[in-house]
PDB file of N, CA, C, O and CB in Angstrom:
ATOM      1  N   UNK A   1     147.106-138.705 194.819  1.00  0.00           N
ATOM      2  CA  UNK A   1     147.997-138.822 193.900  1.00  0.00           C
ATOM      3  C   UNK A   1     149.400-138.582 194.550  1.00  0.00           C
ATOM      4  O   UNK A   1     150.376-139.313 194.384  1.00  0.00           O
ATOM      5  CB  UNK A   1     147.661-137.930 192.807  1.00  0.00           C
ATOM      6  N   UNK A   2     149.362-137.602 195.211  1.00  0.00           N
ATOM      7  CA  UNK A   2     150.825-136.946 195.906  1.00  0.00           C
ATOM      8  C   UNK A   2     151.484-138.020 196.523  1.00  0.00           C
ATOM      9  O   UNK A   2     152.712-138.045 196.607  1.00  0.00           O
ATOM     10  CB  UNK A   2     150.629-135.734 197.134  1.00  0.00           C
ATOM     11  N   UNK A   3     150.704-138.977 196.994  1.00  0.00           N
ATOM     12  CA  UNK A   3     151.401-140.247 197.733  1.00  0.00           C
ATOM     13  C   UNK A   3     152.340-140.954 196.841  1.00  0.00           C
ATOM     14  O   UNK A   3     153.373-141.410 197.331  1.00  0.00           O
ATOM     15  CB  UNK A   3     150.325-141.353 198.227  1.00  0.00           C
ATOM     16  N   UNK A   4     152.121-141.076 195.741  1.00  0.00           N
ATOM     17  CA  UNK A   4     152.692-141.870 194.477  1.00  0.00           C
ATOM     18  C   UNK A   4     153.899-141.165 194.213  1.00  0.00           C
ATOM     19  O   UNK A   4     154.948-141.775 194.004  1.00  0.00           O
ATOM     20  CB  UNK A   4     151.721-141.901 193.109  1.00  0.00           C
ATOM     21  N   UNK A   5     153.820-139.789 194.207  1.00  0.00           N
ATOM     22  CA  UNK A   5     154.931-139.070 193.964  1.00  0.00           C
ATOM     23  C   UNK A   5     156.346-139.177 194.212  1.00  0.00           C
ATOM     24  O   UNK A   5     156.697-138.276 194.974  1.00  0.00           O
ATOM     25  CB  UNK A   5     154.708-138.243 194.353  1.00  0.00           C
ATOM     26  N   UNK A   6     157.421-140.028 193.819  1.00  0.00           N
ATOM     27  CA  UNK A   6     158.737-140.255 194.587  1.00  0.00           C
ATOM     28  C   UNK A   6     159.695-139.614 194.001  1.00  0.00           C
ATOM     29  O   UNK A   6     160.637-139.677 194.791  1.00  0.00           O
ATOM     30  CB  UNK A   6     159.175-141.610 194.722  1.00  0.00           C
ATOM     31  N   UNK A   7     160.081-138.910 192.890  1.00  0.00           N
ATOM     32  CA  UNK A   7     160.880-138.131 192.475  1.00  0.00           C
ATOM     33  C   UNK A   7     160.930-136.827 192.253  1.00  0.00           C
ATOM     34  O   UNK A   7     159.794-136.437 191.986  1.00  0.00           O
ATOM     35  CB  UNK A   7     161.093-138.484 191.776  1.00  0.00           C
ATOM     36  N   UNK A   8     161.916-135.731 192.229  1.00  0.00           N
ATOM     37  CA  UNK A   8     161.715-134.468 192.217  1.00  0.00           C
ATOM     38  C   UNK A   8     160.878-133.850 190.950  1.00  0.00           C
ATOM     39  O   UNK A   8     160.108-132.889 190.921  1.00  0.00           O
ATOM     40  CB  UNK A   8     162.980-133.943 192.352  1.00  0.00           C
ATOM     41  N   UNK A   9     161.376-134.899 189.731  1.00  0.00           N
ATOM     42  CA  UNK A   9     160.787-134.551 188.393  1.00  0.00           C
ATOM     43  C   UNK A   9     159.307-134.402 188.601  1.00  0.00           C
ATOM     44  O   UNK A   9     158.658-133.401 188.299  1.00  0.00           O
ATOM     45  CB  UNK A   9     161.095-135.660 187.272  1.00  0.00           C
ATOM     46  N   UNK A  10     158.757-135.694 189.242  1.00  0.00           N
ATOM     47  CA  UNK A  10     157.283-135.989 189.351  1.00  0.00           C
ATOM     48  C   UNK A  10     156.501-134.695 190.240  1.00  0.00           C
ATOM     49  O   UNK A  10     155.472-134.106 189.908  1.00  0.00           O
ATOM     50  CB  UNK A  10     157.103-137.569 190.178  1.00  0.00           C
ATOM     51  N   UNK A  11     157.374-134.460 191.510  1.00  0.00           N
ATOM     52  CA  UNK A  11     157.120-133.369 192.062  1.00  0.00           C
ATOM     53  C   UNK A  11     156.779-131.976 191.362  1.00  0.00           C
ATOM     54  O   UNK A  11     155.830-131.289 191.741  1.00  0.00           O
ATOM     55  CB  UNK A  11     158.052-133.290 192.744  1.00  0.00           C
ATOM     56  N   UNK A  12     157.533-131.647 190.423  1.00  0.00           N
ATOM     57  CA  UNK A  12     157.489-130.585 189.554  1.00  0.00           C
ATOM     58  C   UNK A  12     156.528-130.679 188.586  1.00  0.00           C
ATOM     59  O   UNK A  12     155.970-129.643 188.226  1.00  0.00           O
ATOM     60  CB  UNK A  12     158.630-130.393 188.987  1.00  0.00           C
ATOM     61  N   UNK A  13     156.196-131.851 188.042  1.00  0.00           N
ATOM     62  CA  UNK A  13     155.065-132.120 187.083  1.00  0.00           C
ATOM     63  C   UNK A  13     153.674-131.747 188.246  1.00  0.00           C
ATOM     64  O   UNK A  13     153.025-130.719 188.055  1.00  0.00           O
ATOM     65  CB  UNK A  13     155.148-134.018 186.372  1.00  0.00           C
ATOM     66  N   UNK A  14     153.421-132.428 189.100  1.00  0.00           N
ATOM     67  CA  UNK A  14     152.469-132.227 189.696  1.00  0.00           C
ATOM     68  C   UNK A  14     152.212-130.876 190.378  1.00  0.00           C
ATOM     69  O   UNK A  14     151.074-130.515 190.675  1.00  0.00           O
ATOM     70  CB  UNK A  14     152.456-133.133 190.386  1.00  0.00           C
ATOM     71  N   UNK A  15     153.282-130.160 190.609  1.00  0.00           N
ATOM     72  CA  UNK A  15     152.983-128.611 190.939  1.00  0.00           C
ATOM     73  C   UNK A  15     152.553-128.059 189.686  1.00  0.00           C
ATOM     74  O   UNK A  15     151.625-127.254 189.772  1.00  0.00           O
ATOM     75  CB  UNK A  15     154.283-127.728 191.512  1.00  0.00           C
ATOM     76  N   UNK A  16     152.934-128.262 188.721  1.00  0.00           N
ATOM     77  CA  UNK A  16     152.476-127.605 187.164  1.00  0.00           C
ATOM     78  C   UNK A  16     151.058-127.816 187.059  1.00  0.00           C
ATOM     79  O   UNK A  16     150.219-126.936 186.867  1.00  0.00           O
ATOM     80  CB  UNK A  16     153.214-128.378 185.736  1.00  0.00           C
ATOM     81  N   UNK A  17     150.841-129.129 187.209  1.00  0.00           N
ATOM     82  CA  UNK A  17     149.484-129.657 187.051  1.00  0.00           C
ATOM     83  C   UNK A  17     148.406-128.861 187.890  1.00  0.00           C
ATOM     84  O   UNK A  17     147.356-128.369 187.476  1.00  0.00           O
ATOM     85  CB  UNK A  17     149.481-131.148 187.470  1.00  0.00           C
ATOM     86  N   UNK A  18     148.963-128.856 189.267  1.00  0.00           N
ATOM     87  CA  UNK A  18     148.164-128.210 190.261  1.00  0.00           C
ATOM     88  C   UNK A  18     147.731-126.530 189.912  1.00  0.00           C
ATOM     89  O   UNK A  18     146.668-125.935 190.089  1.00  0.00           O
ATOM     90  CB  UNK A  18     149.050-128.339 191.635  1.00  0.00           C
ATOM     91  N   UNK A  19     148.957-126.106 189.381  1.00  0.00           N
ATOM     92  CA  UNK A  19     148.900-124.579 189.015  1.00  0.00           C
ATOM     93  C   UNK A  19     147.974-124.208 187.983  1.00  0.00           C
ATOM     94  O   UNK A  19     147.295-123.182 188.011  1.00  0.00           O
ATOM     95  CB  UNK A  19     150.207-124.075 188.555  1.00  0.00           C
ATOM     96  N   UNK A  20     147.964-125.302 186.824  1.00  0.00           N
ATOM     97  CA  UNK A  20     146.936-125.388 185.812  1.00  0.00           C
ATOM     98  C   UNK A  20     145.744-125.224 185.994  1.00  0.00           C
ATOM     99  O   UNK A  20     145.022-124.362 185.492  1.00  0.00           O
ATOM    100  CB  UNK A  20     146.909-126.337 185.297  1.00  0.00           C
ATOM    101  N   UNK A  21     145.355-126.424 187.057  1.00  0.00           N
ATOM    102  CA  UNK A  21     143.972-126.721 187.432  1.00  0.00           C
ATOM    103  C   UNK A  21     143.350-125.384 188.206  1.00  0.00           C
ATOM    104  O   UNK A  21     142.313-124.821 187.857  1.00  0.00           O
ATOM    105  CB  UNK A  21     143.949-128.100 188.412  1.00  0.00           C
ATOM    106  N   UNK A  22     144.081-125.038 189.182  1.00  0.00           N
ATOM    107  CA  UNK A  22     143.997-123.752 189.722  1.00  0.00           C
ATOM    108  C   UNK A  22     143.542-122.488 188.939  1.00  0.00           C
ATOM    109  O   UNK A  22     142.564-121.784 189.193  1.00  0.00           O
ATOM    110  CB  UNK A  22     145.181-123.524 190.172  1.00  0.00           C
ATOM    111  N   UNK A  23     144.415-122.347 187.970  1.00  0.00           N
ATOM    112  CA  UNK A  23     144.369-121.141 187.113  1.00  0.00           C
ATOM    113  C   UNK A  23     142.843-121.499 186.145  1.00  0.00           C
ATOM    114  O   UNK A  23     142.026-120.604 185.930  1.00  0.00           O
ATOM    115  CB  UNK A  23     146.027-120.999 186.067  1.00  0.00           C
ATOM    116  N   UNK A  24     142.717-122.421 185.816  1.00  0.00           N
ATOM    117  CA  UNK A  24     141.297-122.885 184.955  1.00  0.00           C
ATOM    118  C   UNK A  24     140.055-122.712 185.804  1.00  0.00           C
ATOM    119  O   UNK A  24     138.985-122.324 185.333  1.00  0.00           O
ATOM    120  CB  UNK A  24     141.305-124.568 184.486  1.00  0.00           C
ATOM    121  N   UNK A  25     140.235-123.000 187.011  1.00  0.00           N
ATOM    122  CA  UNK A  25     139.055-122.935 188.067  1.00  0.00           C
ATOM    123  C   UNK A  25     138.753-121.485 188.563  1.00  0.00           C
ATOM    124  O   UNK A  25     137.613-121.064 188.756  1.00  0.00           O
ATOM    125  CB  UNK A  25     139.421-123.839 189.385  1.00  0.00           C
ATOM    126  N   UNK A  26     139.930-120.747 188.754  1.00  0.00           N
ATOM    127  CA  UNK A  26     139.778-119.512 189.289  1.00  0.00           C
ATOM    128  C   UNK A  26     139.106-118.749 188.107  1.00  0.00           C
ATOM    129  O   UNK A  26     138.082-118.082 188.256  1.00  0.00           O
ATOM    130  CB  UNK A  26     141.142-118.909 189.816  1.00  0.00           C
ATOM    131  N   UNK A  27     139.860-118.921 186.743  1.00  0.00           N
ATOM    132  CA  UNK A  27     139.409-118.201 185.562  1.00  0.00           C
ATOM    133  C   UNK A  27     138.063-117.976 185.588  1.00  0.00           C
ATOM    134  O   UNK A  27     137.628-116.830 185.474  1.00  0.00           O
ATOM    135  CB  UNK A  27     139.716-118.846 184.371  1.00  0.00           C
ATOM    136  N   UNK A  28     137.135-119.199 185.761  1.00  0.00           N
ATOM    137  CA  UNK A  28     135.614-119.115 185.488  1.00  0.00           C
ATOM    138  C   UNK A  28     135.031-118.193 186.487  1.00  0.00           C
ATOM    139  O   UNK A  28     133.935-117.666 186.294  1.00  0.00           O
ATOM    140  CB  UNK A  28     134.870-120.544 185.581  1.00  0.00           C
ATOM    141  N   UNK A  29     135.688-117.999 187.479  1.00  0.00           N
ATOM    142  CA  UNK A  29     134.853-116.989 188.573  1.00  0.00           C
ATOM    143  C   UNK A  29     135.576-115.769 188.406  1.00  0.00           C
ATOM    144  O   UNK A  29     135.225-114.820 189.107  1.00  0.00           O
ATOM    145  CB  UNK A  29     134.864-117.455 190.303  1.00  0.00           C
ATOM    146  N   UNK A  30     136.522-115.619 187.606  1.00  0.00           N
ATOM    147  CA  UNK A  30     136.866-113.898 186.858  1.00  0.00           C
ATOM    148  C   UNK A  30     137.827-113.678 188.365  1.00  0.00           C
ATOM    149  O   UNK A  30     137.863-112.488 188.678  1.00  0.00           O
ATOM    150  CB  UNK A  30     134.936-112.318 186.538  1.00  0.00           C
ATOM    151  N   UNK A  31     138.347-114.303 189.021  1.00  0.00           N
ATOM    152  CA  UNK A  31     139.390-113.762 189.923  1.00  0.00           C
ATOM    153  C   UNK A  31     140.845-113.948 189.551  1.00  0.00           C
ATOM    154  O   UNK A  31     141.692-113.506 190.327  1.00  0.00           O
ATOM    155  CB  UNK A  31     139.214-114.346 191.209  1.00  0.00           C
ATOM    156  N   UNK A  32     141.268-114.645 188.282  1.00  0.00           N
ATOM    157  CA  UNK A  32     142.461-114.637 187.716  1.00  0.00           C
ATOM    158  C   UNK A  32     142.432-114.305 186.430  1.00  0.00           C
ATOM    159  O   UNK A  32     141.377-114.607 185.873  1.00  0.00           O
ATOM    160  CB  UNK A  32     143.052-115.715 187.859  1.00  0.00           C
ATOM    161  N   UNK A  33     143.436-113.655 185.607  1.00  0.00           N
ATOM    162  CA  UNK A  33     143.434-113.600 184.082  1.00  0.00           C
ATOM    163  C   UNK A  33     143.156-114.810 183.471  1.00  0.00           C
ATOM    164  O   UNK A  33     143.131-115.847 184.134  1.00  0.00           O
ATOM    165  CB  UNK A  33     144.678-113.161 183.536  1.00  0.00           C
ATOM    166  N   UNK A  34     142.970-114.794 182.432  1.00  0.00           N
ATOM    167  CA  UNK A  34     142.522-116.018 181.658  1.00  0.00           C
ATOM    168  C   UNK A  34     144.108-116.658 181.542  1.00  0.00           C
ATOM    169  O   UNK A  34     145.107-115.989 181.804  1.00  0.00           O
ATOM    170  CB  UNK A  34     141.616-115.622 179.982  1.00  0.00           C
ATOM    171  N   UNK A  35     144.139-118.186 181.067  1.00  0.00           N
ATOM    172  CA  UNK A  35     145.143-118.927 181.063  1.00  0.00           C
ATOM    173  C   UNK A  35     145.540-118.483 179.711  1.00  0.00           C
ATOM    174  O   UNK A  35     144.647-118.402 178.867  1.00  0.00           O
ATOM    175  CB  UNK A  35     144.913-120.377 181.361  1.00  0.00           C
ATOM    176  N   UNK A  36     147.043-118.113 179.308  1.00  0.00           N
ATOM    177  CA  UNK A  36     147.560-117.874 177.903  1.00  0.00           C
ATOM    178  C   UNK A  36     148.465-119.077 178.188  1.00  0.00           C
ATOM    179  O   UNK A  36     149.225-119.161 179.153  1.00  0.00           O
ATOM    180  CB  UNK A  36     148.311-116.259 177.439  1.00  0.00           C
ATOM    181  N   UNK A  37     148.289-120.016 177.215  1.00  0.00           N
ATOM    182  CA  UNK A  37     149.038-121.202 177.046  1.00  0.00           C
ATOM    183  C   UNK A  37     150.368-120.799 176.106  1.00  0.00           C
ATOM    184  O   UNK A  37     151.398-121.460 176.241  1.00  0.00           O
ATOM    185  CB  UNK A  37     148.055-122.372 176.362  1.00  0.00           C
ATOM    186  N   UNK A  38     150.320-119.889 175.323  1.00  0.00           N
ATOM    187  CA  UNK A  38     151.507-119.551 174.439  1.00  0.00           C
ATOM    188  C   UNK A  38     152.620-119.005 175.358  1.00  0.00           C
ATOM    189  O   UNK A  38     153.794-119.369 175.290  1.00  0.00           O
ATOM    190  CB  UNK A  38     151.116-118.445 173.281  1.00  0.00           C
ATOM    191  N   UNK A  39     152.105-118.041 176.275  1.00  0.00           N
ATOM    192  CA  UNK A  39     152.902-117.631 177.174  1.00  0.00           C
ATOM    193  C   UNK A  39     153.636-118.577 178.193  1.00  0.00           C
ATOM    194  O   UNK A  39     154.835-118.523 178.464  1.00  0.00           O
ATOM    195  CB  UNK A  39     152.220-116.796 177.749  1.00  0.00           C
ATOM    196  N   UNK A  40     152.750-119.417 178.691  1.00  0.00           N
ATOM    197  CA  UNK A  40     153.427-120.642 179.548  1.00  0.00           C
ATOM    198  C   UNK A  40     154.315-121.450 178.843  1.00  0.00           C
ATOM    199  O   UNK A  40     155.397-121.821 179.296  1.00  0.00           O
ATOM    200  CB  UNK A  40     152.425-121.624 180.101  1.00  0.00           C
ATOM    201  N   UNK A  41     153.836-121.755 177.640  1.00  0.00           N
ATOM    202  CA  UNK A  41     154.761-122.828 176.747  1.00  0.00           C
ATOM    203  C   UNK A  41     156.075-121.802 176.506  1.00  0.00           C
ATOM    204  O   UNK A  41     157.140-122.418 176.453  1.00  0.00           O
ATOM    205  CB  UNK A  41     153.892-123.437 174.996  1.00  0.00           C
ATOM    206  N   UNK A  42     156.170-120.516 176.370  1.00  0.00           N
ATOM    207  CA  UNK A  42     157.330-119.819 175.877  1.00  0.00           C
ATOM    208  C   UNK A  42     158.158-119.957 177.244  1.00  0.00           C
ATOM    209  O   UNK A  42     159.283-120.448 177.333  1.00  0.00           O
ATOM    210  CB  UNK A  42     157.027-118.188 175.287  1.00  0.00           C
ATOM    211  N   UNK A  43     157.505-119.510 178.135  1.00  0.00           N
ATOM    212  CA  UNK A  43     158.053-119.569 179.472  1.00  0.00           C
ATOM    213  C   UNK A  43     158.961-120.992 180.174  1.00  0.00           C
ATOM    214  O   UNK A  43     159.987-121.113 180.843  1.00  0.00           O
ATOM    215  CB  UNK A  43     156.787-119.316 180.275  1.00  0.00           C
ATOM    216  N   UNK A  44     157.936-121.926 179.594  1.00  0.00           N
ATOM    217  CA  UNK A  44     158.562-123.381 180.012  1.00  0.00           C
ATOM    218  C   UNK A  44     159.662-123.648 179.193  1.00  0.00           C
ATOM    219  O   UNK A  44     160.659-124.218 179.635  1.00  0.00           O
ATOM    220  CB  UNK A  44     157.563-124.631 179.856  1.00  0.00           C
ATOM    221  N   UNK A  45     159.541-123.221 177.851  1.00  0.00           N
ATOM    222  CA  UNK A  45     160.912-123.629 177.123  1.00  0.00           C
ATOM    223  C   UNK A  45     162.077-122.521 177.364  1.00  0.00           C
ATOM    224  O   UNK A  45     163.122-122.711 176.742  1.00  0.00           O
ATOM    225  CB  UNK A  45     160.647-123.771 175.417  1.00  0.00           C
ATOM    226  N   UNK A  46     162.007-121.553 178.083  1.00  0.00           N
ATOM    227  CA  UNK A  46     163.363-120.790 178.406  1.00  0.00           C
ATOM    228  C   UNK A  46     163.647-121.377 179.651  1.00  0.00           C
ATOM    229  O   UNK A  46     164.840-121.428 179.951  1.00  0.00           O
ATOM    230  CB  UNK A  46     163.315-119.107 178.506  1.00  0.00           C
ATOM    231  N   UNK A  47     162.815-121.840 180.458  1.00  0.00           N
ATOM    232  CA  UNK A  47     163.348-122.594 181.859  1.00  0.00           C
ATOM    233  C   UNK A  47     164.061-123.952 181.453  1.00  0.00           C
ATOM    234  O   UNK A  47     165.016-124.387 182.095  1.00  0.00           O
ATOM    235  CB  UNK A  47     161.977-122.996 182.984  1.00  0.00           C
ATOM    236  N   UNK A  48     163.488-124.644 180.250  1.00  0.00           N
ATOM    237  CA  UNK A  48     164.367-125.873 179.832  1.00  0.00           C
ATOM    238  C   UNK A  48     165.621-125.368 179.291  1.00  0.00           C
ATOM    239  O   UNK A  48     166.533-126.195 179.287  1.00  0.00           O
ATOM    240  CB  UNK A  48     163.678-126.814 178.731  1.00  0.00           C
ATOM    241  N   UNK A  49     165.864-124.309 178.872  1.00  0.00           N
ATOM    242  CA  UNK A  49     167.175-123.865 178.340  1.00  0.00           C
ATOM    243  C   UNK A  49     168.240-123.386 179.738  1.00  0.00           C
ATOM    244  O   UNK A  49     169.445-123.156 179.646  1.00  0.00           O
ATOM    245  CB  UNK A  49     166.833-122.473 177.193  1.00  0.00           C
ATOM    246  N   UNK A  50     167.727-123.346 180.513  1.00  0.00           N
ATOM    247  CA  UNK A  50     168.786-122.964 181.878  1.00  0.00           C
ATOM    248  C   UNK A  50     169.669-123.838 182.222  1.00  0.00           C
ATOM    249  O   UNK A  50     169.370-125.033 182.207  1.00  0.00           O
ATOM    250  CB  UNK A  50     168.137-122.764 183.204  1.00  0.00           C
ATOM    251  N   UNK A  51     170.777-123.461 182.552  1.00  0.00           N
ATOM    252  CA  UNK A  51     171.686-124.497 182.746  1.00  0.00           C
ATOM    253  C   UNK A  51     171.834-124.937 184.409  1.00  0.00           C
ATOM    254  O   UNK A  51     172.577-125.824 184.828  1.00  0.00           O
ATOM    255  CB  UNK A  51     173.079-123.984 182.100  1.00  0.00           C
ATOM    256  N   UNK A  52     171.018-124.164 185.149  1.00  0.00           N
ATOM    257  CA  UNK A  52     170.926-124.366 186.392  1.00  0.00           C
ATOM    258  C   UNK A  52     169.631-125.172 186.754  1.00  0.00           C
ATOM    259  O   UNK A  52     169.094-125.278 187.857  1.00  0.00           O
ATOM    260  CB  UNK A  52     171.033-123.128 187.011  1.00  0.00           C
ATOM    261  N   UNK A  53     169.305-125.653 185.684  1.00  0.00           N
ATOM    262  CA  UNK A  53     167.865-126.559 185.938  1.00  0.00           C
ATOM    263  C   UNK A  53     167.865-127.706 186.826  1.00  0.00           C
ATOM    264  O   UNK A  53     168.847-128.450 186.805  1.00  0.00           O
ATOM    265  CB  UNK A  53     167.346-127.200 184.638  1.00  0.00           C
ATOM    266  N   UNK A  54     166.949-127.933 187.559  1.00  0.00           N
ATOM    267  CA  UNK A  54     167.267-128.999 188.445  1.00  0.00           C
ATOM    268  C   UNK A  54     165.892-130.420 188.030  1.00  0.00           C
ATOM    269  O   UNK A  54     165.085-130.179 187.133  1.00  0.00           O
ATOM    270  CB  UNK A  54     167.201-128.204 190.290  1.00  0.00           C
ATOM    271  N   UNK A  55     165.852-131.223 188.482  1.00  0.00           N
ATOM    272  CA  UNK A  55     164.679-132.240 188.091  1.00  0.00           C
ATOM    273  C   UNK A  55     163.439-131.539 188.450  1.00  0.00           C
ATOM    274  O   UNK A  55     162.651-131.431 187.511  1.00  0.00           O
ATOM    275  CB  UNK A  55     164.737-133.724 188.887  1.00  0.00           C
ATOM    276  N   UNK A  56     163.026-130.983 189.688  1.00  0.00           N
ATOM    277  CA  UNK A  56     161.730-130.408 189.852  1.00  0.00           C
ATOM    278  C   UNK A  56     161.423-129.509 188.623  1.00  0.00           C
ATOM    279  O   UNK A  56     160.369-129.630 187.999  1.00  0.00           O
ATOM    280  CB  UNK A  56     161.658-129.610 191.187  1.00  0.00           C
ATOM    281  N   UNK A  57     162.385-128.599 188.294  1.00  0.00           N
ATOM    282  CA  UNK A  57     161.978-127.736 187.252  1.00  0.00           C
ATOM    283  C   UNK A  57     161.781-128.250 185.740  1.00  0.00           C
ATOM    284  O   UNK A  57     160.957-127.771 184.960  1.00  0.00           O
ATOM    285  CB  UNK A  57     162.928-126.728 187.256  1.00  0.00           C
ATOM    286  N   UNK A  58     162.680-129.318 185.446  1.00  0.00           N
ATOM    287  CA  UNK A  58     162.458-130.227 184.203  1.00  0.00           C
ATOM    288  C   UNK A  58     160.903-130.595 184.448  1.00  0.00           C
ATOM    289  O   UNK A  58     160.095-130.326 183.560  1.00  0.00           O
ATOM    290  CB  UNK A  58     163.570-131.702 184.139  1.00  0.00           C
ATOM    291  N   UNK A  59     160.493-131.189 185.608  1.00  0.00           N
ATOM    292  CA  UNK A  59     159.078-132.122 185.507  1.00  0.00           C
ATOM    293  C   UNK A  59     158.213-130.676 185.350  1.00  0.00           C
ATOM    294  O   UNK A  59     157.318-130.656 184.505  1.00  0.00           O
ATOM    295  CB  UNK A  59     158.571-133.355 187.197  1.00  0.00           C
ATOM    296  N   UNK A  60     158.439-129.631 186.049  1.00  0.00           N
ATOM    297  CA  UNK A  60     157.227-128.529 185.879  1.00  0.00           C
ATOM    298  C   UNK A  60     157.312-127.853 184.520  1.00  0.00           C
ATOM    299  O   UNK A  60     156.294-127.298 184.108  1.00  0.00           O
ATOM    300  CB  UNK A  60     157.299-127.300 187.049  1.00  0.00           C
ATOM    301  N   UNK A  61     158.415-127.840 183.780  1.00  0.00           N
ATOM    302  CA  UNK A  61     158.465-126.968 182.548  1.00  0.00           C
ATOM    303  C   UNK A  61     157.774-128.174 181.642  1.00  0.00           C
ATOM    304  O   UNK A  61     156.663-128.005 181.139  1.00  0.00           O
ATOM    305  CB  UNK A  61     160.193-126.343 182.021  1.00  0.00           C
ATOM    306  N   UNK A  62     158.484-129.343 181.484  1.00  0.00           N
ATOM    307  CA  UNK A  62     157.901-130.527 180.424  1.00  0.00           C
ATOM    308  C   UNK A  62     156.142-130.654 180.696  1.00  0.00           C
ATOM    309  O   UNK A  62     155.418-130.982 179.757  1.00  0.00           O
ATOM    310  CB  UNK A  62     158.787-132.311 180.845  1.00  0.00           C
ATOM    311  N   UNK A  63     155.686-130.418 181.785  1.00  0.00           N
ATOM    312  CA  UNK A  63     154.354-130.626 181.980  1.00  0.00           C
ATOM    313  C   UNK A  63     153.378-129.447 181.417  1.00  0.00           C
ATOM    314  O   UNK A  63     152.240-129.529 180.955  1.00  0.00           O
ATOM    315  CB  UNK A  63     154.190-130.834 183.429  1.00  0.00           C
ATOM    316  N   UNK A  64     154.337-128.176 181.645  1.00  0.00           N
ATOM    317  CA  UNK A  64     153.622-126.941 180.894  1.00  0.00           C
ATOM    318  C   UNK A  64     153.706-127.223 179.318  1.00  0.00           C
ATOM    319  O   UNK A  64     152.720-127.258 178.582  1.00  0.00           O
ATOM    320  CB  UNK A  64     154.428-125.393 181.262  1.00  0.00           C
ATOM    321  N   UNK A  65     154.866-127.394 178.964  1.00  0.00           N
ATOM    322  CA  UNK A  65     154.948-127.669 177.302  1.00  0.00           C
ATOM    323  C   UNK A  65     154.026-128.727 177.071  1.00  0.00           C
ATOM    324  O   UNK A  65     153.177-128.353 176.262  1.00  0.00           O
ATOM    325  CB  UNK A  65     156.480-128.158 176.681  1.00  0.00           C
ATOM    326  N   UNK A  66     153.837-129.969 177.477  1.00  0.00           N
ATOM    327  CA  UNK A  66     152.621-130.905 176.972  1.00  0.00           C
ATOM    328  C   UNK A  66     151.295-130.433 177.033  1.00  0.00           C
ATOM    329  O   UNK A  66     150.455-130.622 176.153  1.00  0.00           O
ATOM    330  CB  UNK A  66     152.542-132.126 177.709  1.00  0.00           C
ATOM    331  N   UNK A  67     151.096-129.734 178.222  1.00  0.00           N
ATOM    332  CA  UNK A  67     149.664-129.081 178.114  1.00  0.00           C
ATOM    333  C   UNK A  67     149.558-127.873 177.228  1.00  0.00           C
ATOM    334  O   UNK A  67     148.481-127.440 176.818  1.00  0.00           O
ATOM    335  CB  UNK A  67     149.169-128.631 179.501  1.00  0.00           C
ATOM    336  N   UNK A  68     150.575-127.420 176.990  1.00  0.00           N
ATOM    337  CA  UNK A  68     150.385-126.273 175.786  1.00  0.00           C
ATOM    338  C   UNK A  68     150.153-126.919 174.264  1.00  0.00           C
ATOM    339  O   UNK A  68     149.581-126.309 173.360  1.00  0.00           O
ATOM    340  CB  UNK A  68     151.873-125.267 175.699  1.00  0.00           C
ATOM    341  N   UNK A  69     150.694-128.244 174.150  1.00  0.00           N
ATOM    342  CA  UNK A  69     150.413-128.765 173.154  1.00  0.00           C
ATOM    343  C   UNK A  69     149.026-129.182 172.796  1.00  0.00           C
ATOM    344  O   UNK A  69     148.497-129.009 171.699  1.00  0.00           O
ATOM    345  CB  UNK A  69     151.136-129.582 173.136  1.00  0.00           C
ATOM    346  N   UNK A  70     148.364-129.895 174.106  1.00  0.00           N
ATOM    347  CA  UNK A  70     147.176-130.510 174.172  1.00  0.00           C
ATOM    348  C   UNK A  70     146.090-129.329 173.926  1.00  0.00           C
ATOM    349  O   UNK A  70     145.012-129.660 173.431  1.00  0.00           O
ATOM    350  CB  UNK A  70     147.045-131.285 175.549  1.00  0.00           C
ATOM    351  N   UNK A  71     146.340-127.867 174.270  1.00  0.00           N
ATOM    352  CA  UNK A  71     145.186-127.426 174.184  1.00  0.00           C
ATOM    353  C   UNK A  71     145.494-126.228 172.842  1.00  0.00           C
ATOM    354  O   UNK A  71     144.702-125.337 172.535  1.00  0.00           O
ATOM    355  CB  UNK A  71     144.649-126.905 175.745  1.00  0.00           C
ATOM    356  N   UNK A  72     146.544-126.429 172.322  1.00  0.00           N
ATOM    357  CA  UNK A  72     146.964-125.852 170.897  1.00  0.00           C
ATOM    358  C   UNK A  72     145.633-126.380 169.809  1.00  0.00           C
ATOM    359  O   UNK A  72     145.378-127.540 169.488  1.00  0.00           O
ATOM    360  CB  UNK A  72     148.728-126.610 170.357  1.00  0.00           C
ATOM    361  N   UNK A  73     144.926-125.138 169.391  1.00  0.00           N
ATOM    362  CA  UNK A  73     144.091-125.581 168.261  1.00  0.00           C
ATOM    363  C   UNK A  73     144.631-126.404 167.265  1.00  0.00           C
ATOM    364  O   UNK A  73     145.826-126.245 167.013  1.00  0.00           O
ATOM    365  CB  UNK A  73     143.608-124.547 167.617  1.00  0.00           C
ATOM    366  N   UNK A  74     143.960-127.305 166.607  1.00  0.00           N
ATOM    367  CA  UNK A  74     144.182-127.960 165.425  1.00  0.00           C
ATOM    368  C   UNK A  74     144.442-127.055 164.232  1.00  0.00           C
ATOM    369  O   UNK A  74     143.696-126.087 164.088  1.00  0.00           O
ATOM    370  CB  UNK A  74     143.089-128.797 165.183  1.00  0.00           C
ATOM    371  N   UNK A  75     145.529-127.293 163.267  1.00  0.00           N
ATOM    372  CA  UNK A  75     145.640-126.542 162.233  1.00  0.00           C
ATOM    373  C   UNK A  75     144.506-127.197 160.981  1.00  0.00           C
ATOM    374  O   UNK A  75     144.232-128.372 160.736  1.00  0.00           O
ATOM    375  CB  UNK A  75     147.258-126.525 161.869  1.00  0.00           C
ATOM    376  N   UNK A  76     144.099-126.167 160.461  1.00  0.00           N
ATOM    377  CA  UNK A  76     143.167-126.799 159.490  1.00  0.00           C
ATOM    378  C   UNK A  76     143.967-127.485 158.369  1.00  0.00           C
ATOM    379  O   UNK A  76     145.103-127.136 158.049  1.00  0.00           O
ATOM    380  CB  UNK A  76     142.181-125.726 158.878  1.00  0.00           C
ATOM    381  N   UNK A  77     143.183-128.630 157.720  1.00  0.00           N
ATOM    382  CA  UNK A  77     143.797-129.325 156.634  1.00  0.00           C
ATOM    383  C   UNK A  77     143.208-128.644 155.486  1.00  0.00           C
ATOM    384  O   UNK A  77     142.015-128.340 155.475  1.00  0.00           O
ATOM    385  CB  UNK A  77     143.568-130.871 156.632  1.00  0.00           C
ATOM    386  N   UNK A  78     144.060-128.376 154.451  1.00  0.00           N
ATOM    387  CA  UNK A  78     143.828-128.107 153.114  1.00  0.00           C
ATOM    388  C   UNK A  78     143.380-129.098 152.470  1.00  0.00           C
ATOM    389  O   UNK A  78     143.130-128.993 151.269  1.00  0.00           O
ATOM    390  CB  UNK A  78     144.812-127.681 152.497  1.00  0.00           C
TER     391      UNK A  78
END
C-alpha cells in the first residue's frame, strides 16, 4: 500500500493507520495501554487547530478523527 502513497497528506494518513493497527495489536497482548479513542480524537482536533500544520499532520490528524468517529458507540434512539 505504501507504494501508492504519493503525497505528504497520504503519508500522514498511512502513519496514523499504522499506529492504530499497532496499538490494537499490542493491546491484545497486554504490552500497551488500551486505545482511548476520545483522547486520540481530542489530540487530533488540537493538531488541526495548529497554525504550523503541514500536509503530513493534516493527513495524520484527519485519519485519527475519522477512526474515532467509526469506533464511537451509536447513540440509543428514543
